[in-house]
N, C-alpha and C positions, 0 to 999 in steps of 0.2 A: 504494500499499500505506501501512496507517494502523494504529495500536495496536490498533484494535477487531478486526483480522482475526484476532487470536489467538484471543479470545472466540468469534468466530464459528465457528472452527475447533474449538474444544472443543466448541461445542453440536453440531456436527456428528459430532464422534466419540463424544462421551459425554453425549447430551442428558439423560439421566435422574439423571446424577449431581448431587448438591446443589453448587450454587455458594455460595450465602450461607443461612445461617439468621439471622432476627432476630425477636425477641420472639416465638418459638415457631412461626414458619412457616418452611418449608423453601422455596427459590426454586432450581430447577435450571438448568443451563448452558443447556438450550432456552429456558426460560422468561425467565432473565436477558436472553438475546439477543434475546428477542422485544421485550422493554420498550427494549432499547437501539435497535433497530430502528425502534418507533414514535415514540421521542423524537429520533431522527435526521431522521425525517421531519417532525416538528414544527420542527425547526431548519435547514430545509433552504436558507435563505438566510443563514446565519451564518458564512459563511467568513470567519476573522479577527476576528469579533466576539468580545466578553467577555460572559460568563455569569458572574454570582456567585450563591453559594450562602451562606444563614445558616440555620443550625439545628444539632442534634445530630447524631451519627452517623447514617446512614439508608441503605438500600440505594438510594435515589434519588440518592446523591452519587455512588455509582459510575456507575449508569445515565447520568447526566449527563457523567461523564468520559469513558466510552467514547462515548456519543452525540456529543460534542463532538469527540473524535478522528474520527469518521467524516465530521464536517462541516468539520473544520479549524477549529474554534471553540476558544475559549480558557477555560477555567473558572477562577474566581476564590474560593476558599473563605475565607470571612470567620471570624475569630475570634470566637465568639459571646462570648466574655467582655469583649471592649471596650465601651466606651461609643457612644453613637450619635455624638459628635462625632468620636470615632475612625474609625467605619466611614464617615462622610461623608468624611473625608480621604481615606481609601483610594479611596472611589467616585469621588471628583472627579478622583484621579489615572488610575484605569484606564476610567473612563468605559463601564460595562457597559449592554448592551443592555436585557438582563433581569435581574432579581433573582428567584432562587427561594428558598423558604423552606420550612421544616416547619412544623406546627401550632403549635408552642410559641412561634416567633418570627415568626409571621404578622403580629400587630400592630406589632411592632418594624419590620418589613419595610416595612409600609405607610407608615411615617413617615419611610423614608428619600430618598423622591423619584425612584426609579428603576422603570420600568414592571415590574409582576410578571409572571413568566413562568408558564406551564402546560405539563405534560407530557401535555396530552391528543393524541391521534392527529390528524394534519394532512395527508393523503395528498400528496405531491408529492416532488420529485427536487431535488437541489441538488450543488453542487460536492462533490467528496471530498478528505478530508484525506490528509496524506502524512506519513512519518515527520518529515520536516524542518519540518512546521509546529509553531508555537508551542501548546502544550496547556494549559499551568499556570501561573498568576501567584501565587506566594505571597510573602505580605508579612511583612517582617521589619524591624523599626525598626532604623535607623543610630545610630552614635554620636553623631550630631547630634539625634537624636530625630526626625527624619523619616522615615516609614516608606518602604521601599525594596521594591518588588515584583521578587522574582527570576523571571525567565521560564525555563521548562522546557520543552523540545521533547518531542515523541512520542518521538523517539528518546533522550532523556534518561533517559524513564521506562522504556524498553525495555531498555537498559542497566543502567541501576539494578536492574531486574528481575532481569536476569542475576547482577549482584553479590549480590543477596538470594539467589539459588538456590544460590549459591556459598555463602554466609554460614551459611546455614540448612540445606545439603543439602536444599534444598526441592524435592519432587515432587507427583506425583498423588495420592498416597497420604497425603500429609499433611494435618491439620486445624489451622486457625490460629484461636486465640482473641484477636479484636482488641477493646480497649476503649479504647485511647486516642484522643484526638479527629483526625479526620482534616482538620481545617483546618491541621494541621501535616505538614510532610513526614514525620515519624517516625511518626505514625498511619496516614497513607496510602500511603505508599511503603516502608517498612522490611519490612512483611509482606503488607498488605492486598491491595494491587494486584499484587505479585508471586506471591501465592497465586492468583489468578485467571489470572494468565498461564501459571503452572506446572499448572494444571487442577486444584488443590486445593480444599478446601473452607474455607469461612470463617464461623465463629460471630461477629457484630458486635453489640456492645453499645451502646446508646445513648449512654452516657458510662460513664466508671469509676466501679464501687463495689467496694470490697474484697470484701464479702460475695458479691456477684453472680458475680465472677471466681472465688473459692474453689468456689461451687456449681458454676458450670459445669466447671470442671477437673474436679471430681468427676463430675458427671452426664454432661458430652459428650465428655469424654476427648480433648481436644486434644493434639496433639504439640508444637504451637509456641506462643510467646505472646510479648509484649514489654511490659516495665514499665519506667518511669523509676524513678529512685531513690525519690521520694517515694510512688509508687505500692508500690513493693516493700516500702517501710517500714510502709505502711498494710496490705497484706495480712499481713505477719509479725505487726503488732499485733493483728490481729482474732481474735476468740473462737474462730473455728473453724480456725484455721491449723492447731493441733497435730493435730486428727483428720481434716483433709482428706487424701484419697488424690491424690497428686501423681504417681503413678507414671507415668500417660501421657505427661508431658512429658519428652521425650528432648532438650529445649533450652529455656532462658529466655534471652532477648536483653534487654541494657539498652544505655543509654548517655545522652546529652545532656549529661553534666558527669562530673567525676570520682566515680566512683562508690565509697562507702564500701565496705571489703573487708568489714565486719561483715554488711552487707546480702548479698554475695555468698555468703558462708560459711555463712550461715543457710539459704539453698537448698542449698548443696552439703550440709551437714548432712541434708537431706531427700533426699538422692539426685539433685537436680537441677542439671545444670551450667548454668553462667551464661556465656553470650559476651557479647561487647560489640561494639558498632557505634560508630564515630565518624564523623561527617560533619557537614554544614551543611545549611541551605535551599538554598545555591547548588550543592551537590553532589548533590542529590536524593533522600536524603542520603548513600547508602553511599560511604564512602571508605576505611576502614580495619576491618578486623574480626577478631575473635577466635573461631576455630572452636572446635566441640565438643570436639575432641581435646586442644585446648591449654587449655581452660577451667579445669581443677583445677592445671594446674601454672604458670599465667601470670595468677594472681589479680592483677586492677589494672590489667594491660595491656589496651590497646584492639587489640592484634594486628598484622595485616600488612595491606598494600594490599589492597583489594577486586581481585577476578580482571580487572577490566576497567577498572582507571584506574590511574594512577601517582600516586605519593605520594613528596615529597621535603623535607628541612628545608633551608629557606634562612635562614642566621643564625638558627637553631634554631625558625622559624616553618614550620608545617606548610602545603605547598602542594600542590594537587591538580589535574591534568589528566586529561582522558578524555571520552568521549561522553556521561557521566552529568552534567557540569558544565554550569551555566546558560549561557544563551545571552548574556544582559545583564540591567540592571535595567531595568524599565519606564519609560520616558521620563527617564532619568537616566544620559546618556552620562558624566558626570564621575564619579558614584559608580561605575560600571562600570570605568572606566579605572583607578581607584585598587585596584581588586581583581582585575583581569584583565590580566596583561602580556601584551605580543606575542606570547609563545610560548604563549599559552593556559594558562599558570598561574594557578590561581585562589589568593589568598593569604589564609588563612583568618584571620589574626591569633592564631591560638592556638599556644603553644610545647610543645614535645616533645623527648624524646631516643629514641634508638634503641639497645636493648641489643646484645650481641654475636651474638644469634640472629636480629637483624632485627626483632624486636617493638618497636611505638612505646608509649612512655609517656607521658600528657599531663602537663606539669608546670605549668600556668599559662596565663593569656590576656593578650596584650598589648592586646586590646581592653577595653574598660571594662565589659563586660557583667557582669550579676549573673544567675545560673541559680538560679532559685527553684522547686522543684518541676516542673522540665523547662520552665519558661517563661522566656523570656529578658525580664530588665528592663535598660532603658539607662538609666542614670543622667541623661544630658541631658534626658530627658524630664520628670523629675522636678524637676529643677534649673530648667529653663523654667517650670514651674508657679510654684515657689517665688519666682522673678526677678520675678514679676507681683505680689508682696505688699509693699507699702509699709513694712511693719513689720520685713522681713528685709533685711539690709544685704548679705548674701551667704551661700551654701549649697553644700553638696558632699554628694553621695549615694555610699556605698560599700557593699559587700557585707560581711554580718558570718556567722558561722556561726549556724545555726539546727537546732535538735535536730528539728524536724518537716520542715522543706522543704529542708534541706542548706544553704541559703543565704537571707538576706534582706537587704532595702535597709535602711538607716540612715541618716537624714538628720542631717547636722551644719549647726546653723544659727547665725549671728552676728546677733543682733538690732541693729536700728538705734538710735542713743542715745535713751534715754526710750521706747522700745517696751516694750510689755507682755506680746508674744505667747507664749503656752504651748504645750505639746506638742499639746493637744486642737486648737487653733487652726490649728496648722501641719497636723496630720493632716485637718482639714475643708477646707483648699485643694484637696485631690485629689479630693473627691467629685464625683462627675460629670464629671470632667475626664479621668480615667484609670481603667481597669481595676482593679477592688479589688485583684488579686493584686500590682499593681505600687505599691501604696501603702506607705510605709516602714513596718516592724514596730516602729521604735524613733526616737525624736528626740531628739538630744543637742544642749544648747546650749553654745557656746563662745565664748571672748572673741574668738578670732581663728583663721583656719584656717593651716595651715603651708604656705609658699609658696617657690618658688625664687627666684634673683636675677632671673628675668624675670617674677616675679609669679605663675607657674602653679601651681595648687594641688597640693600633694604628696599624693597619696592613700594612697601606700604608708605615709608618715608618719603619717597620719591613720588609718589601720587599726592601726598600732602603738599610738596613742594609745588608741583604743578598747579 
């Protein structure tokens, strides 16, 4: 038995129901399953093989995922915002057998040195996947700046789907508007895959655009959607916000960081309850959820533990255990051991408090991560780039408040004696090295960095100075 069996059953029970709507075209459950079957035949000798995808949101991402489940293969979605150098680092780690791409990224895909895959039918049979097979590797940079591939099994996606059904009261009659990138577990696993497991309909956008989101809320009448704070803000600031009919939405979910209450209340003022989901790539991601019935009275809380996992605080740190938690980091047992203890608890590095009713409230991050517009930025990556510059004696990167993105990276630089490097020259160091969203939005020069007795940079003191 594998994850694809659920899609097969929906195709049998409701063949004419629309599973996916993409760029004006409906794809029924029967048609979606036929594509999955055809692709699975093409992947007949793929048991355990990695299959990478580079491109925007597209139905073929989901076809590839369910076909891989049929064959026991593993999908590696690549963040299209990364540079070629960053992609090559990931591909060298997971060594995929094939790389699939959409038309927009075909030229870039050809330069990455991995055989390009084809979804054309190739009749044949092969080994069948099981719920215990690894299905998804999602890369997230670590605090050292090295990408780590969180390995999720088919069972993890299944149980995460059950958690989503609980979080959204998700069922056959629902219609999900999905616009966030599916190279993140947020865009792929919060609502999109769970909707298909529940027999619902998904309207899929190639990428987020505030005007397109508003237009489809009004025209297609979805019942559910997911936005991160940066996209919530873009929607609220759009010229069509005030006149758009949002009445079909019975719940909007958000997450990825501490969500400004002003954004939540703007949707509440329009009659749309805003739930929250807390989780991580390593938890597939749903771990804590704020349900619709609690949305109005618990603004700012991330809710209570999802139905099919355990959550507890250890010295204030959120720890998660359950069948949705990753199996390991790909090729990195040392990093795995740092976050997964012997009892199966995943240590998130995030800090929270629990109120008298059992609701969790995120209070900070013990890890050094900066979350900008829903994207993780790890200071070590930026600091490693600046360390290569002979004009820089030392540097540190911290997150600062940003009106548009919620948080942005700020580089604090100490020049070497006699060096004349300026802000433009510092920013130029990151070009073609790191994705644009990771670049510092601000550079500050200092005579020295605050340090403790052991010589460690005191970033909390640096933030106070800024």
